[in-house]
Structure formats: C-alpha cells, structure tokens
mmCIF file as Biopython writes it, N, C-alpha, C and O atoms, coordinates in Angstrom:
data_model
#
loop_
_atom_site.group_PDB
_atom_site.id
_atom_site.type_symbol
_atom_site.label_atom_id
_atom_site.label_alt_id
_atom_site.label_comp_id
_atom_site.label_asym_id
_atom_site.label_entity_id
_atom_site.label_seq_id
_atom_site.pdbx_PDB_ins_code
_atom_site.Cartn_x
_atom_site.Cartn_y
_atom_site.Cartn_z
_atom_site.occupancy
_atom_site.B_iso_or_equiv
_atom_site.auth_seq_id
_atom_site.auth_asym_id
_atom_site.pdbx_PDB_model_num
ATOM 1   N N  . UNK A ? 1  ? 53.016 64.746 110.786 1.0 0.0 1  A 1 
ATOM 2   C CA . UNK A ? 1  ? 54.243 65.728 110.888 1.0 0.0 1  A 1 
ATOM 3   C C  . UNK A ? 1  ? 54.966 65.108 111.923 1.0 0.0 1  A 1 
ATOM 4   O O  . UNK A ? 1  ? 54.318 64.946 112.958 1.0 0.0 1  A 1 
ATOM 5   N N  . UNK A ? 2  ? 56.275 64.669 111.929 1.0 0.0 2  A 1 
ATOM 6   C CA . UNK A ? 2  ? 57.011 64.487 113.127 1.0 0.0 2  A 1 
ATOM 7   C C  . UNK A ? 2  ? 57.492 65.813 113.979 1.0 0.0 2  A 1 
ATOM 8   O O  . UNK A ? 2  ? 57.956 66.846 113.497 1.0 0.0 2  A 1 
ATOM 9   N N  . UNK A ? 3  ? 57.299 65.566 115.152 1.0 0.0 3  A 1 
ATOM 10  C CA . UNK A ? 3  ? 57.461 66.807 116.098 1.0 0.0 3  A 1 
ATOM 11  C C  . UNK A ? 3  ? 59.007 67.329 116.083 1.0 0.0 3  A 1 
ATOM 12  O O  . UNK A ? 3  ? 59.849 66.479 116.372 1.0 0.0 3  A 1 
ATOM 13  N N  . UNK A ? 4  ? 59.405 68.481 115.812 1.0 0.0 4  A 1 
ATOM 14  C CA . UNK A ? 4  ? 60.733 68.889 116.054 1.0 0.0 4  A 1 
ATOM 15  C C  . UNK A ? 4  ? 61.529 68.766 114.769 1.0 0.0 4  A 1 
ATOM 16  O O  . UNK A ? 4  ? 62.685 69.182 114.850 1.0 0.0 4  A 1 
ATOM 17  N N  . UNK A ? 5  ? 61.051 68.167 113.335 1.0 0.0 5  A 1 
ATOM 18  C CA . UNK A ? 5  ? 61.525 68.510 112.249 1.0 0.0 5  A 1 
ATOM 19  C C  . UNK A ? 5  ? 60.750 69.368 111.211 1.0 0.0 5  A 1 
ATOM 20  O O  . UNK A ? 5  ? 59.590 69.253 110.814 1.0 0.0 5  A 1 
ATOM 21  N N  . UNK A ? 6  ? 61.586 70.137 110.930 1.0 0.0 6  A 1 
ATOM 22  C CA . UNK A ? 6  ? 61.528 71.130 109.845 1.0 0.0 6  A 1 
ATOM 23  C C  . UNK A ? 6  ? 61.611 70.855 108.456 1.0 0.0 6  A 1 
ATOM 24  O O  . UNK A ? 6  ? 62.747 70.790 107.988 1.0 0.0 6  A 1 
ATOM 25  N N  . UNK A ? 7  ? 60.544 70.661 107.622 1.0 0.0 7  A 1 
ATOM 26  C CA . UNK A ? 7  ? 60.706 70.454 106.294 1.0 0.0 7  A 1 
ATOM 27  C C  . UNK A ? 7  ? 61.276 71.218 105.480 1.0 0.0 7  A 1 
ATOM 28  O O  . UNK A ? 7  ? 61.801 70.818 104.440 1.0 0.0 7  A 1 
ATOM 29  N N  . UNK A ? 8  ? 61.235 72.671 105.940 1.0 0.0 8  A 1 
ATOM 30  C CA . UNK A ? 8  ? 62.008 73.531 105.066 1.0 0.0 8  A 1 
ATOM 31  C C  . UNK A ? 8  ? 63.527 73.503 105.600 1.0 0.0 8  A 1 
ATOM 32  O O  . UNK A ? 8  ? 64.181 74.273 104.898 1.0 0.0 8  A 1 
ATOM 33  N N  . UNK A ? 9  ? 64.139 73.039 106.354 1.0 0.0 9  A 1 
ATOM 34  C CA . UNK A ? 9  ? 65.576 72.732 106.746 1.0 0.0 9  A 1 
ATOM 35  C C  . UNK A ? 9  ? 66.082 71.741 105.849 1.0 0.0 9  A 1 
ATOM 36  O O  . UNK A ? 9  ? 67.037 71.979 105.110 1.0 0.0 9  A 1 
ATOM 37  N N  . UNK A ? 10 ? 65.332 70.350 105.885 1.0 0.0 10 A 1 
ATOM 38  C CA . UNK A ? 10 ? 65.472 69.214 105.208 1.0 0.0 10 A 1 
ATOM 39  C C  . UNK A ? 10 ? 65.646 69.679 103.659 1.0 0.0 10 A 1 
ATOM 40  O O  . UNK A ? 10 ? 66.578 69.205 103.008 1.0 0.0 10 A 1 
ATOM 41  N N  . UNK A ? 11 ? 64.740 70.616 103.068 1.0 0.0 11 A 1 
ATOM 42  C CA . UNK A ? 11 ? 64.551 70.835 101.800 1.0 0.0 11 A 1 
ATOM 43  C C  . UNK A ? 11 ? 65.999 71.584 101.380 1.0 0.0 11 A 1 
ATOM 44  O O  . UNK A ? 11 ? 66.682 71.257 100.409 1.0 0.0 11 A 1 
ATOM 45  N N  . UNK A ? 12 ? 66.293 72.589 102.267 1.0 0.0 12 A 1 
ATOM 46  C CA . UNK A ? 12 ? 67.335 73.275 102.125 1.0 0.0 12 A 1 
ATOM 47  C C  . UNK A ? 12 ? 69.084 72.480 102.289 1.0 0.0 12 A 1 
ATOM 48  O O  . UNK A ? 12 ? 70.140 72.838 101.767 1.0 0.0 12 A 1 
ATOM 49  N N  . UNK A ? 13 ? 68.856 71.556 103.029 1.0 0.0 13 A 1 
ATOM 50  C CA . UNK A ? 13 ? 69.975 70.488 103.067 1.0 0.0 13 A 1 
ATOM 51  C C  . UNK A ? 13 ? 70.154 69.698 101.953 1.0 0.0 13 A 1 
ATOM 52  O O  . UNK A ? 13 ? 71.291 69.330 101.654 1.0 0.0 13 A 1 
ATOM 53  N N  . UNK A ? 14 ? 69.202 69.386 101.302 1.0 0.0 14 A 1 
ATOM 54  C CA . UNK A ? 14 ? 69.083 68.402 100.025 1.0 0.0 14 A 1 
ATOM 55  C C  . UNK A ? 14 ? 69.565 69.383 98.853  1.0 0.0 14 A 1 
ATOM 56  O O  . UNK A ? 14 ? 70.273 68.987 97.926  1.0 0.0 14 A 1 
ATOM 57  N N  . UNK A ? 15 ? 69.117 70.685 98.983  1.0 0.0 15 A 1 
ATOM 58  C CA . UNK A ? 15 ? 69.425 71.669 97.867  1.0 0.0 15 A 1 
ATOM 59  C C  . UNK A ? 15 ? 70.834 71.989 97.869  1.0 0.0 15 A 1 
ATOM 60  O O  . UNK A ? 15 ? 71.361 72.235 96.785  1.0 0.0 15 A 1 
ATOM 61  N N  . UNK A ? 16 ? 71.561 72.025 98.992  1.0 0.0 16 A 1 
ATOM 62  C CA . UNK A ? 16 ? 72.923 72.462 99.214  1.0 0.0 16 A 1 
ATOM 63  C C  . UNK A ? 16 ? 73.646 71.364 98.888  1.0 0.0 16 A 1 
ATOM 64  O O  . UNK A ? 16 ? 74.393 71.370 97.909  1.0 0.0 16 A 1 
ATOM 65  N N  . UNK A ? 17 ? 73.497 70.301 99.684  1.0 0.0 17 A 1 
ATOM 66  C CA . UNK A ? 17 ? 74.172 68.795 99.808  1.0 0.0 17 A 1 
ATOM 67  C C  . UNK A ? 17 ? 73.753 67.904 98.760  1.0 0.0 17 A 1 
ATOM 68  O O  . UNK A ? 17 ? 74.386 66.849 98.728  1.0 0.0 17 A 1 
ATOM 69  N N  . UNK A ? 18 ? 72.871 68.045 97.912  1.0 0.0 18 A 1 
ATOM 70  C CA . UNK A ? 18 ? 72.333 67.000 97.033  1.0 0.0 18 A 1 
ATOM 71  C C  . UNK A ? 18 ? 72.507 67.130 95.783  1.0 0.0 18 A 1 
ATOM 72  O O  . UNK A ? 18 ? 71.935 66.258 95.128  1.0 0.0 18 A 1 
ATOM 73  N N  . UNK A ? 19 ? 73.095 67.909 95.178  1.0 0.0 19 A 1 
ATOM 74  C CA . UNK A ? 19 ? 73.315 68.333 93.724  1.0 0.0 19 A 1 
ATOM 75  C C  . UNK A ? 19 ? 74.881 68.130 93.421  1.0 0.0 19 A 1 
ATOM 76  O O  . UNK A ? 19 ? 75.742 68.543 94.198  1.0 0.0 19 A 1 
ATOM 77  N N  . UNK A ? 20 ? 75.156 67.504 92.305  1.0 0.0 20 A 1 
ATOM 78  C CA . UNK A ? 20 ? 76.251 67.170 91.561  1.0 0.0 20 A 1 
ATOM 79  C C  . UNK A ? 20 ? 77.295 68.184 91.779  1.0 0.0 20 A 1 
ATOM 80  O O  . UNK A ? 20 ? 78.411 67.807 92.134  1.0 0.0 20 A 1 
ATOM 81  N N  . UNK A ? 21 ? 77.057 69.362 91.610  1.0 0.0 21 A 1 
ATOM 82  C CA . UNK A ? 21 ? 77.972 70.591 91.812  1.0 0.0 21 A 1 
ATOM 83  C C  . UNK A ? 21 ? 78.421 70.702 93.091  1.0 0.0 21 A 1 
ATOM 84  O O  . UNK A ? 21 ? 79.519 71.251 93.179  1.0 0.0 21 A 1 
ATOM 85  N N  . UNK A ? 22 ? 77.861 70.316 94.221  1.0 0.0 22 A 1 
ATOM 86  C CA . UNK A ? 22 ? 78.321 70.295 95.473  1.0 0.0 22 A 1 
ATOM 87  C C  . UNK A ? 22 ? 78.829 68.792 96.157  1.0 0.0 22 A 1 
ATOM 88  O O  . UNK A ? 22 ? 78.707 68.506 97.348  1.0 0.0 22 A 1 
ATOM 89  N N  . UNK A ? 23 ? 79.236 68.194 95.436  1.0 0.0 23 A 1 
ATOM 90  C CA . UNK A ? 23 ? 79.880 66.836 95.839  1.0 0.0 23 A 1 
ATOM 91  C C  . UNK A ? 23 ? 80.936 67.141 96.632  1.0 0.0 23 A 1 
ATOM 92  O O  . UNK A ? 23 ? 80.823 66.798 97.809  1.0 0.0 23 A 1 
ATOM 93  N N  . UNK A ? 24 ? 82.116 67.793 96.246  1.0 0.0 24 A 1 
ATOM 94  C CA . UNK A ? 24 ? 83.290 67.958 97.163  1.0 0.0 24 A 1 
ATOM 95  C C  . UNK A ? 24 ? 82.914 68.470 98.423  1.0 0.0 24 A 1 
ATOM 96  O O  . UNK A ? 24 ? 83.464 68.016 99.427  1.0 0.0 24 A 1 
ATOM 97  N N  . UNK A ? 25 ? 81.919 69.488 98.529  1.0 0.0 25 A 1 
ATOM 98  C CA . UNK A ? 25 ? 81.261 70.012 99.877  1.0 0.0 25 A 1 
ATOM 99  C C  . UNK A ? 25 ? 80.444 68.639 100.677 1.0 0.0 25 A 1 
ATOM 100 O O  . UNK A ? 25 ? 80.484 68.455 101.893 1.0 0.0 25 A 1 
ATOM 101 N N  . UNK A ? 26 ? 79.893 67.970 99.930  1.0 0.0 26 A 1 
ATOM 102 C CA . UNK A ? 26 ? 79.264 66.774 100.805 1.0 0.0 26 A 1 
ATOM 103 C C  . UNK A ? 26 ? 80.320 65.816 101.184 1.0 0.0 26 A 1 
ATOM 104 O O  . UNK A ? 26 ? 80.399 65.376 102.331 1.0 0.0 26 A 1 
ATOM 105 N N  . UNK A ? 27 ? 81.142 65.482 100.227 1.0 0.0 27 A 1 
ATOM 106 C CA . UNK A ? 27 ? 82.360 64.672 100.931 1.0 0.0 27 A 1 
ATOM 107 C C  . UNK A ? 27 ? 82.977 65.127 102.164 1.0 0.0 27 A 1 
ATOM 108 O O  . UNK A ? 27 ? 83.391 64.428 103.089 1.0 0.0 27 A 1 
ATOM 109 N N  . UNK A ? 28 ? 82.983 66.486 102.048 1.0 0.0 28 A 1 
ATOM 110 C CA . UNK A ? 28 ? 84.061 67.114 103.415 1.0 0.0 28 A 1 
ATOM 111 C C  . UNK A ? 28 ? 83.004 67.135 104.475 1.0 0.0 28 A 1 
ATOM 112 O O  . UNK A ? 28 ? 83.478 66.762 105.549 1.0 0.0 28 A 1 
ATOM 113 N N  . UNK A ? 29 ? 81.781 67.432 104.539 1.0 0.0 29 A 1 
ATOM 114 C CA . UNK A ? 29 ? 80.685 67.117 105.369 1.0 0.0 29 A 1 
ATOM 115 C C  . UNK A ? 29 ? 80.587 65.953 106.242 1.0 0.0 29 A 1 
ATOM 116 O O  . UNK A ? 29 ? 80.471 65.905 107.467 1.0 0.0 29 A 1 
ATOM 117 N N  . UNK A ? 30 ? 80.676 64.769 105.131 1.0 0.0 30 A 1 
ATOM 118 C CA . UNK A ? 30 ? 80.606 63.577 105.550 1.0 0.0 30 A 1 
ATOM 119 C C  . UNK A ? 30 ? 81.812 63.130 106.407 1.0 0.0 30 A 1 
ATOM 120 O O  . UNK A ? 30 ? 81.668 62.494 107.450 1.0 0.0 30 A 1 
ATOM 121 N N  . UNK A ? 31 ? 82.894 63.463 105.954 1.0 0.0 31 A 1 
ATOM 122 C CA . UNK A ? 31 ? 84.122 63.198 106.570 1.0 0.0 31 A 1 
ATOM 123 C C  . UNK A ? 31 ? 84.295 63.962 108.025 1.0 0.0 31 A 1 
ATOM 124 O O  . UNK A ? 31 ? 84.898 63.413 108.947 1.0 0.0 31 A 1 
ATOM 125 N N  . UNK A ? 32 ? 83.778 65.127 108.132 1.0 0.0 32 A 1 
ATOM 126 C CA . UNK A ? 32 ? 83.988 65.746 109.051 1.0 0.0 32 A 1 
ATOM 127 C C  . UNK A ? 32 ? 83.023 65.432 110.212 1.0 0.0 32 A 1 
ATOM 128 O O  . UNK A ? 32 ? 83.334 65.707 111.371 1.0 0.0 32 A 1 
ATOM 129 N N  . UNK A ? 33 ? 81.792 64.824 109.877 1.0 0.0 33 A 1 
ATOM 130 C CA . UNK A ? 33 ? 80.586 64.136 110.845 1.0 0.0 33 A 1 
ATOM 131 C C  . UNK A ? 33 ? 81.489 62.867 111.194 1.0 0.0 33 A 1 
ATOM 132 O O  . UNK A ? 33 ? 81.782 62.609 112.361 1.0 0.0 33 A 1 
ATOM 133 N N  . UNK A ? 34 ? 81.900 62.113 110.147 1.0 0.0 34 A 1 
ATOM 134 C CA . UNK A ? 34 ? 82.343 60.659 110.700 1.0 0.0 34 A 1 
ATOM 135 C C  . UNK A ? 34 ? 83.752 60.507 111.648 1.0 0.0 34 A 1 
ATOM 136 O O  . UNK A ? 34 ? 84.146 59.585 112.363 1.0 0.0 34 A 1 
ATOM 137 N N  . UNK A ? 35 ? 84.366 61.932 111.297 1.0 0.0 35 A 1 
ATOM 138 C CA . UNK A ? 35 ? 85.786 62.047 112.256 1.0 0.0 35 A 1 
ATOM 139 C C  . UNK A ? 35 ? 86.506 60.828 111.324 1.0 0.0 35 A 1 
ATOM 140 O O  . UNK A ? 35 ? 86.787 59.793 111.929 1.0 0.0 35 A 1 
ATOM 141 N N  . UNK A ? 36 ? 86.745 60.887 110.216 1.0 0.0 36 A 1 
ATOM 142 C CA . UNK A ? 36 ? 87.349 60.053 109.712 1.0 0.0 36 A 1 
ATOM 143 C C  . UNK A ? 36 ? 88.966 60.143 109.576 1.0 0.0 36 A 1 
ATOM 144 O O  . UNK A ? 36 ? 89.378 61.297 109.462 1.0 0.0 36 A 1 
ATOM 145 N N  . UNK A ? 37 ? 89.926 59.148 109.570 1.0 0.0 37 A 1 
ATOM 146 C CA . UNK A ? 37 ? 91.195 59.324 109.779 1.0 0.0 37 A 1 
ATOM 147 C C  . UNK A ? 37 ? 91.694 59.698 108.411 1.0 0.0 37 A 1 
ATOM 148 O O  . UNK A ? 37 ? 91.058 59.397 107.401 1.0 0.0 37 A 1 
ATOM 149 N N  . UNK A ? 38 ? 93.097 60.505 108.368 1.0 0.0 38 A 1 
ATOM 150 C CA . UNK A ? 38 ? 93.339 60.631 106.837 1.0 0.0 38 A 1 
ATOM 151 C C  . UNK A ? 38 ? 93.330 59.476 105.834 1.0 0.0 38 A 1 
ATOM 152 O O  . UNK A ? 38 ? 92.916 59.589 104.680 1.0 0.0 38 A 1 
ATOM 153 N N  . UNK A ? 39 ? 93.811 58.382 106.360 1.0 0.0 39 A 1 
ATOM 154 C CA . UNK A ? 39 ? 93.836 57.316 105.391 1.0 0.0 39 A 1 
ATOM 155 C C  . UNK A ? 39 ? 92.653 56.643 105.256 1.0 0.0 39 A 1 
ATOM 156 O O  . UNK A ? 39 ? 92.678 55.630 104.558 1.0 0.0 39 A 1 
ATOM 157 N N  . UNK A ? 40 ? 91.565 56.992 105.790 1.0 0.0 40 A 1 
ATOM 158 C CA . UNK A ? 40 ? 90.108 56.510 105.543 1.0 0.0 40 A 1 
ATOM 159 C C  . UNK A ? 40 ? 89.122 57.289 104.966 1.0 0.0 40 A 1 
ATOM 160 O O  . UNK A ? 40 ? 88.004 56.813 104.769 1.0 0.0 40 A 1 
ATOM 161 N N  . UNK A ? 41 ? 89.419 58.512 104.647 1.0 0.0 41 A 1 
ATOM 162 C CA . UNK A ? 41 ? 88.521 59.449 104.282 1.0 0.0 41 A 1 
ATOM 163 C C  . UNK A ? 41 ? 87.874 59.056 103.061 1.0 0.0 41 A 1 
ATOM 164 O O  . UNK A ? 41 ? 88.458 58.369 102.223 1.0 0.0 41 A 1 
ATOM 165 N N  . UNK A ? 42 ? 86.466 59.540 102.900 1.0 0.0 42 A 1 
ATOM 166 C CA . UNK A ? 42 ? 85.821 59.174 101.808 1.0 0.0 42 A 1 
ATOM 167 C C  . UNK A ? 42 ? 86.424 60.116 100.890 1.0 0.0 42 A 1 
ATOM 168 O O  . UNK A ? 42 ? 86.985 61.129 101.309 1.0 0.0 42 A 1 
ATOM 169 N N  . UNK A ? 43 ? 86.314 59.755 99.310  1.0 0.0 43 A 1 
ATOM 170 C CA . UNK A ? 43 ? 86.958 60.409 98.103  1.0 0.0 43 A 1 
ATOM 171 C C  . UNK A ? 43 ? 86.110 60.638 97.206  1.0 0.0 43 A 1 
ATOM 172 O O  . UNK A ? 43 ? 86.279 61.468 96.312  1.0 0.0 43 A 1 
ATOM 173 N N  . UNK A ? 44 ? 84.618 59.585 97.415  1.0 0.0 44 A 1 
ATOM 174 C CA . UNK A ? 44 ? 83.752 59.912 96.138  1.0 0.0 44 A 1 
ATOM 175 C C  . UNK A ? 44 ? 82.420 59.392 96.561  1.0 0.0 44 A 1 
ATOM 176 O O  . UNK A ? 44 ? 82.249 58.609 97.495  1.0 0.0 44 A 1 
ATOM 177 N N  . UNK A ? 45 ? 81.446 59.918 95.757  1.0 0.0 45 A 1 
ATOM 178 C CA . UNK A ? 45 ? 80.094 59.595 96.129  1.0 0.0 45 A 1 
ATOM 179 C C  . UNK A ? 45 ? 79.275 58.708 94.756  1.0 0.0 45 A 1 
ATOM 180 O O  . UNK A ? 45 ? 79.873 58.652 93.682  1.0 0.0 45 A 1 
ATOM 181 N N  . UNK A ? 46 ? 78.562 58.366 94.833  1.0 0.0 46 A 1 
ATOM 182 C CA . UNK A ? 46 ? 77.712 57.636 93.914  1.0 0.0 46 A 1 
ATOM 183 C C  . UNK A ? 46 ? 76.051 58.126 94.052  1.0 0.0 46 A 1 
ATOM 184 O O  . UNK A ? 46 ? 75.193 57.604 93.341  1.0 0.0 46 A 1 
#
C-alpha cells in the first residue's frame, strides 16, 4: 500500500461523489477545485 493514502477515505469519497444521485454535488466540487469562471463551468458529467 502507498504510504499516506487511507483506503477508507477513498471508499467514502467514491460513495459520496460517485453515485448518480450526487451528480450535482460532484459537479459543484469539480468546479470549486478547478476554480472555473462562470462562463466555463462544468454543467454535466458522463
């Protein structure tokens, strides 16, 4: 295992942000991390 990576955190992240029901939350997270401009925001995921 890679030192410093907690597999429980990765599992929780995937559970919260990886489901279809949380798509809007995931889009919001990606836009916040990328600090996108209003006219360049991500609006959908596949």
